[in-house]
GUKERO-411644 format. One record per atom (N, C-alpha, C, O): residue in one letter; atom name; x, y, z. Coordinates in Angstrom, 3 decimals. Layout:
// GUKERO-411644
 residu atome        u        v        w
      A    CA        X        Y        Z
...
END
This chain:
// GUKERO-411644
 residu atome        u        v        w
      M     N    0.834   -1.159   -0.007
      M    CA   -0.009   -0.048   -0.002
      M     C    0.891    1.260   -0.040
      M     O    1.867    1.331    0.708
      G     N    0.610    2.167   -0.797
      G    CA    1.320    3.472   -0.933
      G     C    1.027    4.427    0.156
      G     O    0.095    4.189    0.923
      I     N    1.758    5.497    0.284
      I    CA    1.668    6.545    1.176
      I     C    1.186    7.788    0.510
      I     O    1.811    8.212   -0.461
      W     N    0.138    8.402    0.944
      W    CA   -0.440    9.680    0.402
      W     C    0.422   10.804    0.972
      W     O    0.644   10.895    2.180
      V     N    0.924   11.704    0.017
      V    CA    1.689   12.735    0.376
      V     C    0.942   14.092   -0.076
      V     O    0.647   14.153   -1.269
      R     N    0.640   15.074    0.661
      R    CA   -0.076   16.182    0.310
      R     C    0.935   17.054   -0.595
      R     O    2.023   17.432   -0.159
      K     N    0.487   17.328   -1.852
      K    CA    1.361   18.025   -2.797
      K     C    1.558   19.491   -2.307
      K     O    2.634   20.048   -2.527
      D     N    0.606   20.098   -1.685
      D    CA    0.731   21.496   -1.268
      D     C    1.851   21.627   -0.273
      D     O    2.595   22.608   -0.260
      L     N    1.960   20.560    0.604
      L    CA    3.113   20.543    1.542
      L     C    4.477   20.323    0.803
      L     O    5.486   20.969    1.085
      V     N    4.426   19.399   -0.124
      V    CA    5.671   19.144   -0.866
      V     C    6.113   20.493   -1.554
      V     O    7.263   20.908   -1.409
      R     N    5.229   21.129   -2.265
      R    CA    5.639   22.391   -2.844
      R     C    6.219   23.397   -1.846
      R     O    7.280   23.988   -2.047
      K     N    5.487   23.548   -0.798
      K    CA    5.953   24.452    0.230
      K     C    7.393   24.277    0.745
      K     O    8.170   25.229    0.799
      Y     N    7.710   23.075    1.107
      Y    CA    9.014   22.735    1.666
      Y     C   10.072   22.554    0.489
      Y     O   11.246   22.869    0.684
      A     N    9.704   22.113   -0.568
      A    CA   10.671   21.965   -1.682
      A     C   11.146   23.308   -2.059
      A     O   12.337   23.470   -2.327
      R     N   10.294   24.300   -2.101
      R    CA   10.797   25.661   -2.462
      R     C   11.527   26.293   -1.366
      R     O   12.385   27.119   -1.678
      Q     N   11.323   26.037   -0.136
      Q    CA   11.840   26.615    1.038
      Q     C   13.247   26.115    1.325
      Q     O   14.068   26.850    1.874
      Y     N   13.528   24.893    0.964
      Y    CA   14.835   24.221    1.473
      Y     C   15.571   23.775    0.205
      Y     O   14.925   23.427   -0.783
      P     N   16.949   23.779    0.215
      P    CA   17.734   23.230   -0.923
      P     C   17.917   21.818   -0.959
      P     O   19.023   21.307   -0.786
      V     N   16.815   21.126   -1.191
      V    CA   16.798   19.714   -1.270
      V     C   15.856   19.292   -2.568
      V     O   14.973   20.053   -2.963
      P     N   16.091   18.160   -3.125
      P    CA   15.220   17.752   -4.199
      P     C   13.837   17.413   -3.612
      P     O   13.671   17.072   -2.441
      T     N   12.870   17.534   -4.518
      T    CA   11.480   17.241   -4.185
      T     C   11.277   15.843   -3.538
      T     O   10.551   15.732   -2.551
      Y     N   11.886   14.822   -4.061
      Y    CA   11.834   13.592   -3.518
      Y     C   12.208   13.338   -2.057
      Y     O   11.719   12.416   -1.404
      V     N   13.143   14.247   -1.561
      V    CA   13.609   14.203   -0.261
      V     C   12.404   14.725    0.673
      V     O   12.085   14.177    1.728
      V     N   11.846   15.750    0.183
      V    CA   10.685   16.427    0.908
      V     C    9.499   15.262    0.951
      V     O    8.947   14.980    2.015
      E     N    9.190   14.673   -0.185
      E    CA    8.221   13.682   -0.251
      E     C    8.538   12.477    0.737
      E     O    7.662   11.993    1.454
      F     N    9.784   12.050    0.724
      F    CA   10.110   11.065    1.712
      F     C    9.856   11.464    3.172
      F     O    9.200   10.714    3.895
      L     N   10.349   12.605    3.620
      L    CA   10.136   13.082    4.860
      L     C    8.788   13.281    5.284
      L     O    8.454   12.921    6.413
      L     N    7.852   13.897    4.378
      L    CA    6.489   13.941    4.557
      L     C    5.731   12.646    4.707
      L     O    4.831   12.462    5.527
      G     N    6.190   11.753    3.821
      G    CA    5.575   10.361    3.883
      G     C    5.939    9.598    5.089
      G     O    5.193    8.711    5.501
      R     N    7.095    9.908    5.703
      R    CA    7.554    9.222    6.858
      R     C    6.881    9.763    8.127
      R     O    6.554    8.993    9.030
      Y     N    6.682   11.036    8.195
      Y    CA    6.329   11.745    9.404
      Y     C    4.820   12.322    9.315
      Y     O    4.238   12.722   10.323
      C     N    4.325   12.329    8.227
      C    CA    2.941   13.024    8.102
      C     C    1.928   12.069    7.397
      C     O    0.923   12.522    6.849
      A     N    2.216   10.743    7.423
      A    CA    1.283    9.836    6.682
      A     C    0.127    9.619    7.618
      A     O    0.112    8.646    8.372
      S     N   -0.814   10.480    7.587
      S    CA   -2.065   10.303    8.536
      S     C   -3.114   11.173    7.938
      S     O   -2.817   12.044    7.121
      V     N   -4.306   10.960    8.319
      V    CA   -5.439   11.877    8.036
      V     C   -5.834   12.577    9.192
      V     O   -6.737   13.404    9.065
      I     N   -5.302   12.389   10.339
      I    CA   -5.591   13.002   11.625
      I     C   -4.715   14.352   11.664
      I     O   -3.485   14.301   11.650
      E     N   -5.375   15.468   11.711
      E    CA   -4.740   16.743   11.663
      E     C   -3.645   16.895   12.693
      E     O   -2.531   17.340   12.415
      D     N   -4.034   16.487   13.948
      D    CA   -3.017   16.593   15.078
      D     C   -1.669   15.838   14.760
      D     O   -0.586   16.355   15.035
      E     N   -1.769   14.663   14.203
      E    CA   -0.625   13.889   13.774
      E     C    0.148   14.498   12.694
      E     O    1.378   14.454   12.696
      I     N   -0.589   15.115   11.688
      I    CA    0.088   15.779   10.551
      I     C    0.806   17.002   11.125
      I     O    1.924   17.310   10.712
      A     N    0.198   17.674   12.038
      A    CA    0.828   18.896   12.544
      A     C    2.204   18.555   13.311
      A     O    3.215   19.253   13.239
      E     N    2.079   17.387   14.045
      E    CA    3.252   16.959   14.888
      E     C    4.306   16.474   13.917
      E     O    5.491   16.690   14.171
      G     N    3.926   15.799   12.765
      G    CA    4.964   15.384   11.778
      G     C    5.516   16.546   11.032
      G     O    6.691   16.501   10.667
      L     N    4.778   17.581   10.772
      L    CA    5.312   18.789   10.044
      L     C    6.339   19.446   10.927
      L     O    7.291   20.052   10.435
      T     N    6.142   19.323   12.332
      T    CA    7.180   19.954   13.177
      T     C    8.490   19.165   13.064
      T     O    9.567   19.761   13.111
      I     N    8.422   17.912   12.923
      I    CA    9.568   17.157   12.777
      I     C   10.266   17.365   11.408
      I     O   11.490   17.450   11.315
      V     N    9.451   17.441   10.387
      V    CA    9.982   17.665    9.014
      V     C   10.655   19.092    8.876
      V     O   11.705   19.231    8.250
      E     N   10.034   20.090    9.457
      E    CA   10.593   21.379    9.445
      E     C   11.936   21.435   10.253
      E     O   12.924   22.034    9.827
      K     N   11.904   20.843   11.313
      K    CA   13.139   20.867   12.202
      K     C   14.267   20.160   11.455
      K     O   15.345   20.730   11.284
      Q     N   14.033   18.939   11.013
      Q    CA   15.091   18.264   10.138
      Q     C   15.551   19.061    8.979
      Q     O   16.758   19.174    8.766
      L     N   14.662   19.623    8.211
      L    CA   15.056   20.411    7.019
      L     C   15.882   21.621    7.422
      L     O   16.910   21.937    6.824
      K     N   15.354   22.331    8.536
      K    CA   15.976   23.534    8.923
      K     C   17.472   23.218    9.513
      K     O   18.424   23.930    9.192
      D     N   17.604   22.161   10.350
      D    CA   18.796   21.873   10.976
      D     C   19.812   21.091   10.098
      D     O   20.999   21.112   10.424
      R     N   19.421   20.428    9.040
      R    CA   20.267   19.522    8.372
      R     C   20.483   19.893    6.872
      R     O   21.166   19.173    6.143
      T     N   19.897   21.011    6.439
      T    CA   20.221   21.447    5.005
      T     C   21.008   22.740    5.147
      T     O   20.779   23.597    6.001
      V     N   21.928   22.789    4.252
      V    CA   22.883   23.998    4.230
      V     C   22.424   24.902    3.130
      V     O   22.472   24.569    1.946
      R     N   21.959   26.105    3.573
      R    CA   21.621   27.170    2.673
      R     C   22.841   27.845    2.218
      R     O   23.904   27.783    2.835
      T     N   22.648   28.551    1.021
      T    CA   23.828   29.335    0.514
      T     C   24.141   30.388    1.619
      T     O   23.241   31.030    2.160
      G     N   25.337   30.521    1.900
      G    CA   25.891   31.450    2.939
      G     C   26.023   30.789    4.316
      G     O   26.701   31.350    5.177
      D     N   25.441   29.688    4.554
      D    CA   25.545   29.103    5.802
      D     C   26.622   28.015    6.007
      D     O   26.694   27.402    7.073
      E     N   27.485   27.777    4.941
      E    CA   28.404   26.762    4.875
      E     C   29.371   26.812    6.094
      E     O   29.659   25.777    6.695
      E     N   29.891   28.079    6.468
      E    CA   30.862   28.266    7.474
      E     C   30.123   27.968    8.815
      E     O   30.726   27.396    9.723
      L     N   28.933   28.320    8.935
      L    CA   28.159   28.124   10.207
      L     C   28.170   26.556   10.557
      L     O   28.444   26.101   11.668
      F     N   27.826   25.811    9.426
      F    CA   27.762   24.351    9.712
      F     C   29.226   23.770   10.039
      F     O   29.389   22.933   10.926
      K     N   30.257   24.265    9.273
      K    CA   31.556   23.894    9.629
      K     C   31.970   24.261   10.974
      K     O   32.676   23.499   11.635
      H     N   31.557   25.422   11.434
      H    CA   31.848   25.818   12.764
      H     C   31.204   24.886   13.787
      H     O   31.881   24.464   14.724
      R     N   29.921   24.550   13.643
      R    CA   29.250   23.673   14.504
      R     C   29.856   22.266   14.513
      R     O   29.851   21.596   15.546
      A     N   30.342   21.847   13.447
      A    CA   31.033   20.628   13.346
      A     C   32.340   20.550   14.116
      A     O   32.693   19.592   14.804
      K     N   33.062   21.758   13.900
      K    CA   34.318   21.865   14.623
      K     C   34.151   22.016   16.221
      K     O   34.965   21.535   17.009
      E     N   33.152   22.645   16.558
      E    CA   32.862   22.873   17.979
      E     C   32.374   21.616   18.714
      E     O   32.841   21.215   19.779
      T     N   31.358   21.031   18.006
      T    CA   30.739   19.807   18.665
      T     C   31.392   18.449   18.171
      T     O   31.218   17.406   18.801
      G     N   32.103   18.507   17.090
      G    CA   32.748   17.326   16.518
      G     C   31.786   16.658   15.560
      G     O   32.230   15.736   14.875
      N     N   30.425   17.043   15.422
      N    CA   29.556   16.261   14.658
      N     C   28.465   17.300   14.114
      N     O   28.085   18.262   14.783
      V     N   28.028   17.017   12.895
      V    CA   26.992   17.789   12.292
      V     C   26.126   16.795   11.505
      V     O   26.645   15.884   10.860
      R     N   24.877   16.971   11.564
      R    CA   23.922   16.180   10.909
      R     C   23.473   16.870    9.616
      R     O   23.044   18.024    9.636
      L     N   23.576   16.149    8.492
      L    CA   23.373   16.754    7.197
      L     C   22.394   15.956    6.283
      L     O   22.283   14.735    6.395
      I     N   21.726   16.648    5.421
      I    CA   21.071   15.956    4.230
      I     C   21.939   16.513    3.173
      I     O   21.935   17.733    3.003
      D     N   22.709   15.723    2.419
      D    CA   23.686   16.206    1.428
      D     C   24.016   15.134    0.493
      D     O   23.778   13.949    0.725
      I     N   24.587   15.590   -0.606
      I    CA   25.087   14.604   -1.660
      I     C   26.463   14.193   -1.226
      I     O   27.246   15.089   -0.911
      V     N   26.846   12.943   -1.175
      V    CA   28.110   12.488   -0.823
      V     C   28.720   11.767   -2.120
      V     O   28.184   10.786   -2.636
      R     N   29.824   12.321   -2.558
      R    CA   30.563   11.734   -3.635
      R     C   31.939   11.290   -3.133
      R     O   32.554   11.984   -2.323
      A     N   32.386   10.234   -3.570
      A    CA   33.706    9.597   -3.119
      A     C   34.610    9.345   -4.235
      A     O   34.047    9.181   -5.317
      R     N   35.838    9.280   -4.221
      R    CA   36.822    8.906   -5.144
      R     C   37.926    8.205   -4.516
      R     O   38.043    8.260   -3.291
      V     N   38.803    7.510   -5.275
      V    CA   39.990    6.885   -4.808
      V     C   41.107    7.916   -4.849
      V     O   41.352    8.580   -5.856
      D     N   41.769    8.014   -3.707
      D    CA   43.068    8.833   -3.675
      D     C   44.232    7.900   -3.777
      D     O   44.735    7.398   -2.773
      A     N   44.667    7.665   -5.013
      A    CA   45.658    6.517   -5.310
      A     C   47.030    6.975   -4.544
      A     O   47.752    6.125   -4.025
      K     N   47.306    8.195   -4.509
      K    CA   48.544    8.698   -3.987
      K     C   48.674    8.275   -2.498
      K     O   49.708    7.790   -2.039
      N     N   47.555    8.493   -1.786
      N    CA   47.550    8.161   -0.341
      N     C   46.881    6.839   -0.034
      N     O   46.795    6.523    1.152
      D     N   46.405    6.041   -0.948
      D    CA   45.774    4.775   -0.835
      D     C   44.686    4.870    0.135
      D     O   44.700    4.217    1.179
      C     N   43.701    5.706   -0.201
      C    CA   42.550    5.837    0.722
      C     C   41.293    6.515   -0.186
      C     O   41.492    6.888   -1.343
      Y     N   40.220    6.608    0.351
      Y    CA   39.066    7.164   -0.209
      Y     C   38.952    8.578    0.330
      Y     O   39.227    8.839    1.501
      V     N   38.553    9.457   -0.520
      V    CA   38.202   10.910   -0.176
      V     C   36.768   11.241   -0.675
      V     O   36.321   10.802   -1.734
      A     N   36.108   12.020    0.144
      A    CA   34.690   12.296   -0.179
      A     C   34.603   13.783   -0.452
      A     O   35.489   14.547   -0.068
      E     N   33.567   14.182   -1.095
      E    CA   33.117   15.554   -1.347
      E     C   31.879   15.730   -0.703
      E     O   31.032   14.840   -0.786
      L     N   31.626   16.945    0.038
      L    CA   30.391   17.270    0.535
      L     C   30.101   18.762    0.043
      L     O   30.455   19.772    0.650
      P     N   29.377   18.726   -1.190
      P    CA   29.267   19.954   -1.920
      P     C   28.502   21.114   -1.122
      P     O   28.815   22.282   -1.354
      S     N   27.607   20.845   -0.280
      S    CA   26.920   21.864    0.351
      S     C   27.827   22.591    1.402
      S     O   27.582   23.730    1.801
      L     N   28.847   21.875    1.800
      L    CA   29.789   22.500    2.745
      L     C   31.065   23.020    2.059
      L     O   31.917   23.634    2.701
      A     N   31.181   22.766    0.752
      A    CA   32.284   23.121   -0.074
      A     C   33.543   22.428    0.458
      A     O   34.605   23.045    0.544
      L     N   33.424   21.194    0.801
      L    CA   34.553   20.354    1.407
      L     C   34.860   19.375    0.286
      L     O   33.970   18.716   -0.251
      R     N   36.237   19.291   -0.080
      R    CA   36.749   18.300   -0.957
      R     C   37.880   17.568   -0.223
      R     O   38.441   18.030    0.770
      D     N   38.158   16.433   -0.770
      D    CA   39.326   15.611   -0.268
      D     C   39.239   15.413    1.249
      D     O   40.208   15.602    1.985
      V     N   38.073   15.037    1.667
      V    CA   37.780   14.725    3.065
      V     C   37.948   13.237    3.185
      V     O   37.351   12.505    2.396
      R     N   38.718   12.748    4.119
      R    CA   38.932   11.302    4.313
      R     C   37.562   10.670    4.662
      R     O   36.750   11.225    5.404
      I     N   37.366    9.469    4.074
      I    CA   36.151    8.712    4.429
      I     C   36.579    7.203    4.477
      I     O   37.443    6.740    3.733
      G     N   35.949    6.534    5.347
      G    CA   36.271    5.162    5.646
      G     C   36.059    4.199    4.437
      G     O   35.146    4.330    3.620
      D     N   36.955    3.270    4.415
      D    CA   36.888    2.201    3.312
      D     C   35.533    1.512    3.394
      D     O   34.788    1.497    2.413
      Q     N   35.216    0.964    4.503
      Q    CA   33.958    0.180    4.782
      Q     C   32.800    0.971    4.301
      Q     O   31.944    0.399    3.627
      L     N   32.689    2.259    4.588
      L    CA   31.523    3.094    4.246
      L     C   31.409    3.065    2.772
      L     O   30.295    2.913    2.269
      V     N   32.507    3.204    2.006
      V    CA   32.519    3.221    0.621
      V     C   32.130    1.902    0.066
      V     O   31.386    1.896   -0.915
      R     N   32.536    0.804    0.567
      R    CA   32.278   -0.544    0.239
      R     C   30.797   -0.739    0.412
      R     O   30.169   -1.335   -0.462
      D     N   30.209   -0.279    1.472
      D    CA   28.723   -0.452    1.761
      D     C   27.888    0.390    0.939
      D     O   26.706    0.072    0.804
      N     N   28.373    1.494    0.331
      N    CA   27.666    2.478   -0.529
      N     C   28.403    2.831   -1.723
      N     O   28.733    4.002   -1.913
      E     N   28.698    1.869   -2.577
      E    CA   29.460    2.060   -3.728
      E     C   28.981    3.087   -4.740
      E     O   29.707    3.600   -5.592
      R     N   27.666    3.341   -4.561
      R    CA   27.081    4.465   -5.482
      R     C   27.662    5.795   -5.291
      R     O   27.542    6.645   -6.173
      M     N   28.297    6.036   -4.176
      M    CA   28.919    7.244   -3.932
      M     C   30.125    7.521   -4.776
      M     O   30.578    8.664   -4.844
      L     N   30.698    6.446   -5.466
      L    CA   31.845    6.450   -6.352
      L     C   31.316    6.885   -7.803
      L     O   32.149    7.242   -8.635
      T     N   30.135    6.866   -8.082
      T    CA   29.588    7.352   -9.345
      T     C   29.291    8.762   -9.217
      T     O   30.180    9.551   -8.896
      D     N   28.027    9.158   -9.461
      D    CA   27.713   10.633   -9.403
      D     C   27.444   11.092   -7.978
      D     O   27.270   12.285   -7.726
      G     N   27.411   10.133   -7.033
      G    CA   27.137   10.486   -5.670
      G     C   25.687   10.181   -5.397
      G     O   24.929    9.795   -6.287
      F     N   25.297   10.375   -4.074
      F    CA   23.920   10.200   -3.857
      F     C   23.586   10.998   -2.709
      F     O   24.455   11.295   -1.889
      L     N   22.356   11.378   -2.587
      L    CA   21.777   12.167   -1.543
      L     C   21.520   11.307   -0.262
      L     O   20.775   10.330   -0.341
      R     N   22.088   11.633    0.851
      R    CA   21.881   10.874    1.985
      R     C   21.662   11.749    3.270
      R     O   22.086   12.902    3.344
      R     N   21.019   11.167    4.207
      R    CA   20.855   11.796    5.535
      R     C   21.676   11.117    6.458
      R     O   21.535    9.905    6.623
      G     N   22.577   11.812    7.121
      G    CA   23.454   11.065    8.169
      G     C   24.322   12.102    8.999
      G     O   24.121   13.317    8.982
      D     N   25.255   11.499    9.684
      D    CA   26.127   12.267   10.579
      D     C   27.494   12.419    9.956
      D     O   28.038   11.442    9.440
      A     N   28.043   13.552    9.982
      A    CA   29.452   13.794    9.515
      A     C   30.243   14.272   10.708
      A     O   29.882   15.273   11.327
      D     N   31.233   13.632   11.018
      D    CA   32.248   13.993   12.059
      D     C   33.500   14.658   11.414
      D     O   34.376   13.930   10.947
      L     N   33.611   15.929   11.374
      L    CA   34.687   16.631   10.669
      L     C   35.990   16.932   11.537
      L     O   36.675   17.945   11.390
      R     N   36.238   15.943   12.439
      R    CA   37.518   16.216   13.183
      R     C   38.667   15.948   12.226
      R     O   38.548   15.321   11.173
      R     N   39.767   16.471   12.680
      R    CA   41.020   16.325   11.795
      R     C   41.565   14.906   11.970
      R     O   41.586   14.340   13.063
      H     N   42.001   14.369   10.838
      H    CA   42.626   13.049   10.796
      H     C   44.061   13.283   10.427
      H     O   44.374   13.920    9.421
      H     N   45.004   12.709   11.333
      H    CA   46.344   12.901   11.255
      H     C   46.993   11.706   10.532
      H     O   46.879   10.556   10.956
      R     N   47.689   12.034    9.406
      R    CA   48.506   11.020    8.656
      R     C   49.942   11.537    8.635
      R     O   50.161   12.748    8.680
      P     N   50.909   10.647    8.568
      P    CA   52.187   11.170    8.517
      P     C   52.499   12.267    7.294
      P     O   52.367   11.960    6.110
      G     N   52.878   13.428    7.689
      G    CA   53.132   14.466    6.605
      G     C   51.868   15.090    6.114
      G     O   51.957   15.996    5.285
      K     N   50.676   14.688    6.553
      K    CA   49.465   15.251    5.954
      K     C   48.427   15.424    7.076
      K     O   48.325   14.590    7.976
      R     N   47.674   16.503    7.006
      R    CA   46.515   16.697    7.883
      R     C   45.409   17.208    7.054
      R     O   45.471   18.223    6.360
      R     N   44.311   16.363    7.192
      R    CA   43.100   16.799    6.426
      R     C   41.965   16.236    7.235
      R     O   42.068   15.254    7.971
      P     N   40.775   17.004    7.020
      P    CA   39.615   16.627    7.735
      P     C   39.134   15.225    7.420
      P     O   39.337   14.786    6.288
      A     N   38.503   14.475    8.343
      A    CA   37.943   13.195    8.076
      A     C   36.481   13.086    8.379
      A     O   35.972   13.602    9.374
      V     N   35.838   12.407    7.500
      V    CA   34.394   12.308    7.682
      V     C   34.179   10.848    8.105
      V     O   34.534    9.896    7.410
      R     N   33.569   10.742    9.302
      R    CA   33.068    9.420    9.810
      R     C   31.570    9.558    9.629
      R     O   30.837    9.977   10.525
      H     N   31.147    9.183    8.423
      H    CA   29.779    9.444    8.008
      H     C   28.860    8.261    8.173
      H     O   28.877    7.353    7.342
      R     N   28.068    8.242    9.206
      R    CA   27.134    7.152    9.389
      R     C   25.856    7.414    8.541
      R     O   25.032    8.251    8.910
      V     N   25.706    6.722    7.453
      V    CA   24.711    7.021    6.497
      V     C   23.313    6.393    6.911
      V     O   23.257    5.193    7.181
      A     N   22.203    7.182    6.962
      A    CA   20.927    6.766    7.327
      A     C   20.216    6.390    6.199
      A     O   19.057    5.988    6.305
END
């Protein structure tokens, strides 16, 4: 059985936040799949909070990086792209909404989500942007638990 998603709500949130329409549809379907107005209102509160707290608007990149630096963790809805860094024998990721490139990412995470080696994919998850120390090199590392 499918889930009904109110298109007026989809349009409202898809225009308001920098995410594809299908992300808004997913969140609305997950938290607002009801005909009871109180449940829909409660679900909308959750959807709004997640979109507000986890999407990076133009100009907010440094604010999200600051939060990650201070707390060690930031939750994002973002495209994750990865590539092989042959020189250092590791994988590096790109988080476009934060303008971060060449960020260390775990081998197992890439193995579990090979699609990030193609054009990338939109995911909801946690990014830990603490510094990762390697001999002669220092670069941020993403320990990205993909949801």
